[in-house]
BASEFI-961450 format. One record per residue: residue number from 1; x, y, z of N, C-alpha, C in turn; residue in one letter. Coordinates in Angstrom, 2 decimals. Example, Ala and Ser with C-alpha at 12.3 -4.5 7.8 and 13.67 -1.06 7.14 Angstrom:
BEGIN
ATOM num    n_xx    n_yy    n_zz   ca_xx   ca_yy   ca_zz    c_xx    c_yy    c_zz residu
ATOM   1   13.19   -5.69    7.80   12.30   -4.50    7.80   13.20   -3.30    7.80      A
ATOM   2   12.85   -2.25    7.08   13.67   -1.06    7.14   12.90    0.03    7.87      S
***
This chain:
BEGIN
ATOM num    n_xx    n_yy    n_zz   ca_xx   ca_yy   ca_zz    c_xx    c_yy    c_zz residu
ATOM   1    0.83   -1.19    0.00    0.00    0.00    0.00    0.88    1.26    0.00      X
ATOM   2    1.94    1.23    0.79    2.84    2.37    0.87    3.49    2.66   -0.48      X
ATOM   3    3.89    1.59   -1.20    4.49    1.75   -2.53    3.51    2.36   -3.51      X
ATOM   4    2.24    1.98   -3.41    1.21    2.50   -4.29    1.02    4.00   -4.07      X
ATOM   5    1.01    4.42   -2.81    0.85    5.84   -2.50    2.05    6.64   -3.01      X
ATOM   6    3.26    6.11   -2.79    4.47    6.79   -3.26    4.45    6.90   -4.78      X
ATOM   7    4.05    5.84   -5.47    3.97    5.87   -6.94    2.95    6.91   -7.40      X
ATOM   8    1.82    6.99   -6.72    0.78    7.97   -7.07    1.27    9.40   -6.89      X
ATOM   9    1.94    9.67   -5.78    2.49   11.00   -5.52    3.55   11.35   -6.56      X
ATOM  10    4.41   10.41   -6.88    5.44   10.65   -7.89    4.81   10.97   -9.24      X
ATOM  11    3.76   10.27   -9.60    3.06   10.52  -10.86    2.46   11.92  -10.88      X
ATOM  12    1.86   12.32   -9.78    1.29   13.67   -9.71    2.37   14.74   -9.81      X
ATOM  13    3.50   14.52   -9.17    4.59   15.49   -9.23    5.17   15.60  -10.63      X
ATOM  14    5.27   14.48  -11.33    5.82   14.51  -12.69    4.86   15.17  -13.67      X
ATOM  15    3.57   14.98  -13.50    2.59   15.56  -14.41    2.17   16.95  -14.02      X
ATOM  16    2.42   17.39  -12.82    2.00   18.70  -12.34    2.41   19.85  -13.23      X
ATOM  17    3.71   19.98  -13.60    4.12   21.10  -14.45    3.42   21.11  -15.81      X
ATOM  18    3.15   19.95  -16.37    2.47   19.91  -17.68    1.07   20.47  -17.57      X
ATOM  19    0.36   20.11  -16.51   -0.99   20.63  -16.33   -0.96   22.13  -16.06      X
ATOM  20   -0.02   22.58  -15.27    0.09   24.00  -14.97    0.41   24.80  -16.23      X
ATOM  21    1.24   24.25  -17.09    1.60   24.93  -18.31    0.38   25.11  -19.21      X
ATOM  22   -0.45   24.10  -19.31   -1.65   24.22  -20.12   -2.60   25.26  -19.55      X
ATOM  23   -2.74   25.31  -18.23   -3.66   26.23  -17.60   -3.25   27.69  -17.77      X
ATOM  24   -1.97   27.97  -17.93   -1.55   29.36  -18.07   -1.98   29.93  -19.42      X
ATOM  25   -2.35   29.09  -20.38   -2.83   29.56  -21.68   -4.34   29.57  -21.77      X
ATOM  26   -5.03   29.51  -20.63   -6.48   29.53  -20.63   -6.97   30.94  -20.38      X
ATOM  27   -8.01   31.32  -21.10   -8.67   32.59  -20.84   -9.73   32.31  -19.79      X
ATOM  28   -9.53   32.80  -18.58  -10.38   32.46  -17.45  -11.84   32.84  -17.68      X
ATOM  29  -12.09   33.92  -18.40  -13.45   34.41  -18.53  -14.27   33.61  -19.54      X
ATOM  30  -13.64   33.02  -20.53  -14.40   32.33  -21.58  -14.14   30.84  -21.65      X
ATOM  31  -13.10   30.36  -21.04  -12.80   28.94  -21.08  -12.17   28.47  -22.38      X
ATOM  32  -11.83   29.40  -23.26  -11.18   29.06  -24.52   -9.69   29.32  -24.39      X
ATOM  33   -8.83   28.43  -24.88   -7.40   28.70  -24.81   -7.07   30.05  -25.44      X
ATOM  34   -6.09   30.73  -24.92   -5.70   32.05  -25.40   -4.35   31.95  -26.11      X
ATOM  35   -4.30   32.50  -27.31   -3.06   32.56  -28.05   -2.85   33.98  -28.52      X
ATOM  36   -1.60   34.29  -28.80   -1.22   35.60  -29.33   -0.45   35.39  -30.62      X
ATOM  37   -0.29   36.46  -31.36    0.48   36.39  -32.60    1.89   35.88  -32.29      X
ATOM  38    2.34   34.93  -33.09    3.67   34.34  -32.90    3.65   33.05  -32.11      X
ATOM  39    2.56   32.78  -31.37    2.44   31.52  -30.65    2.26   30.39  -31.64      X
ATOM  40    2.52   29.18  -31.20    2.29   28.00  -32.05    1.06   27.27  -31.53      X
ATOM  41    0.11   27.08  -32.42   -1.12   26.38  -32.09   -0.80   24.91  -31.86      X
ATOM  42   -1.25   24.32  -30.75   -0.99   22.90  -30.51   -1.58   22.02  -31.62      X
ATOM  43   -0.95   20.89  -31.86   -1.37   19.94  -32.90   -2.85   19.59  -32.80      X
ATOM  44   -3.37   19.47  -31.58   -4.76   19.06  -31.38   -5.76   20.02  -32.02      X
ATOM  45   -5.36   21.26  -32.30   -6.26   22.24  -32.91   -5.94   22.51  -34.38      X
ATOM  46   -5.04   21.72  -34.96   -4.66   21.94  -36.35   -5.37   21.02  -37.33      X
ATOM  47   -6.17   20.10  -36.84   -6.84   19.12  -37.70   -7.97   19.71  -38.52      X
ATOM  48   -8.46   18.93  -39.47   -9.52   19.36  -40.37  -10.77   19.83  -39.63      X
ATOM  49  -10.98   19.28  -38.46  -12.17   19.65  -37.67  -12.25   21.16  -37.41      X
ATOM  50  -11.12   21.83  -37.32  -11.07   23.24  -36.97  -10.86   24.17  -38.17      X
ATOM  51  -10.52   23.63  -39.32  -10.21   24.45  -40.49  -11.47   25.16  -41.00      X
ATOM  52  -11.32   26.44  -41.30  -12.41   27.24  -41.87  -12.22   27.24  -43.38      X
ATOM  53  -13.06   26.50  -44.09  -12.94   26.46  -45.55  -13.66   27.63  -46.21      X
ATOM  54  -14.72   28.14  -45.57  -15.48   29.27  -46.13  -15.07   30.56  -45.43      X
ATOM  55  -13.84   30.97  -45.64  -13.36   32.18  -44.98  -14.09   33.42  -45.46      X
ATOM  56  -14.53   33.43  -46.73  -15.31   34.58  -47.23  -16.64   34.69  -46.49      X
ATOM  57  -17.30   33.56  -46.32  -18.58   33.53  -45.62  -18.47   33.96  -44.17      X
ATOM  58  -17.30   33.80  -43.60  -17.07   34.21  -42.22  -16.52   35.64  -42.14      X
ATOM  59  -16.43   36.30  -43.31  -15.93   37.67  -43.41  -14.49   37.80  -42.90      X
ATOM  60  -13.69   36.79  -43.24  -12.27   36.81  -42.92  -11.50   37.12  -44.19      X
ATOM  61  -10.34   37.70  -44.05   -9.55   38.01  -45.25   -8.95   36.74  -45.84      X
ATOM  62   -8.62   36.83  -47.11   -8.03   35.67  -47.80   -6.70   35.30  -47.15      X
ATOM  63   -6.53   34.01  -46.84   -5.25   33.61  -46.23   -4.10   33.73  -47.23      X
ATOM  64   -2.96   34.18  -46.76   -1.76   34.22  -47.59   -1.35   32.79  -47.93      X
ATOM  65   -0.56   32.64  -48.94   -0.09   31.31  -49.33    0.64   30.66  -48.15      X
ATOM  66    0.30   29.41  -47.88    0.94   28.69  -46.79    0.24   28.87  -45.44      X
ATOM  67   -0.89   29.57  -45.43   -1.65   29.81  -44.21   -3.10   29.38  -44.42      X
ATOM  68   -3.80   29.12  -43.32   -5.24   28.89  -43.38   -5.87   29.28  -42.04      X
ATOM  69   -7.18   29.53  -42.08   -7.92   29.91  -40.89   -8.40   28.67  -40.15      X
ATOM  70   -8.37   28.74  -38.81   -8.99   27.73  -37.97   -9.93   28.44  -37.00      X
ATOM  71  -10.94   27.71  -36.55  -11.92   28.26  -35.61  -11.87   27.42  -34.34      X
ATOM  72  -11.43   28.04  -33.24  -11.34   27.36  -31.95  -12.11   28.20  -30.93      X
ATOM  73  -13.17   27.63  -30.37  -13.99   28.36  -29.41  -14.61   29.59  -30.05      X
ATOM  74  -14.30   30.77  -29.52  -14.83   32.01  -30.07  -13.76   32.80  -30.84      X
ATOM  75  -12.74   32.09  -31.30  -11.63   32.74  -31.99  -11.36   32.14  -33.37      X
ATOM  76  -11.01   33.01  -34.30  -10.52   32.60  -35.60   -9.04   32.92  -35.62      X
ATOM  77   -8.23   31.94  -35.99   -6.79   32.13  -36.01   -6.26   31.81  -37.40      X
ATOM  78   -5.45   32.70  -37.93   -4.77   32.45  -39.19   -3.43   31.84  -38.81      X
ATOM  79   -3.22   30.58  -39.22   -2.01   29.87  -38.80   -1.20   29.37  -40.00      X
ATOM  80    0.09   29.21  -39.78    0.97   28.64  -40.79    0.69   27.15  -40.93      X
ATOM  81    0.59   26.69  -42.17    0.28   25.28  -42.41    1.40   24.36  -41.95      X
ATOM  82    2.63   24.80  -42.03    3.76   23.93  -41.66    4.03   23.89  -40.16      X
ATOM  83    4.00   25.06  -39.53    4.43   25.10  -38.13    3.33   25.49  -37.14      X
ATOM  84    2.15   25.86  -37.62    1.05   26.22  -36.73    1.22   27.57  -36.05      X
ATOM  85    2.13   28.40  -36.55    2.35   29.71  -35.94    1.17   30.63  -36.21      X
ATOM  86    0.70   31.30  -35.16   -0.44   32.21  -35.27    0.03   33.51  -35.89      X
ATOM  87   -0.56   33.85  -37.03   -0.21   35.10  -37.72   -1.22   36.20  -37.41      X
ATOM  88   -2.48   35.78  -37.24   -3.54   36.76  -36.98   -4.61   36.10  -36.11      X
ATOM  89   -5.29   36.90  -35.32   -6.31   36.41  -34.40   -7.52   37.33  -34.48      X
ATOM  90   -8.70   36.74  -34.61   -9.94   37.52  -34.63  -10.94   36.87  -33.69      X
ATOM  91  -11.64   37.66  -32.90  -12.72   37.16  -32.06  -14.01   37.18  -32.86      X
ATOM  92  -14.91   36.24  -32.59  -16.18   36.18  -33.30  -16.91   37.51  -33.24      X
ATOM  93  -16.90   38.17  -32.10  -17.60   39.45  -31.94  -17.04   40.57  -32.76      X
ATOM  94  -15.80   40.46  -33.22  -15.17   41.50  -34.04  -15.55   41.39  -35.50      X
ATOM  95  -16.05   40.26  -35.90  -16.32   40.00  -37.32  -17.73   40.48  -37.64      X
ATOM  96  -17.83   41.33  -38.65  -19.12   41.88  -39.04  -19.75   41.00  -40.09      X
ATOM  97  -20.91   40.48  -39.78  -21.59   39.59  -40.74  -22.70   40.28  -41.44      X
***
């Protein structure tokens, strides 16, 4: 039993910094991760599920070559296709429909 408790505590200590790091990128008021220009979007948000194919319909500007728009929570992010670097960020409320 003592070994099990020690193993559990060790696991929590090893994973603690990873969880804290993720939490520092959270926008407390909306619950959506917060990114800024130059940040790299995590792989989990780069999949087809988040890609905005109708950028005109969303009143977003045409993506430059090598970039595309993704929609995560209440944010539209223009990201680099190769590295996921955020080039531009728009909130849903800023977009005039």
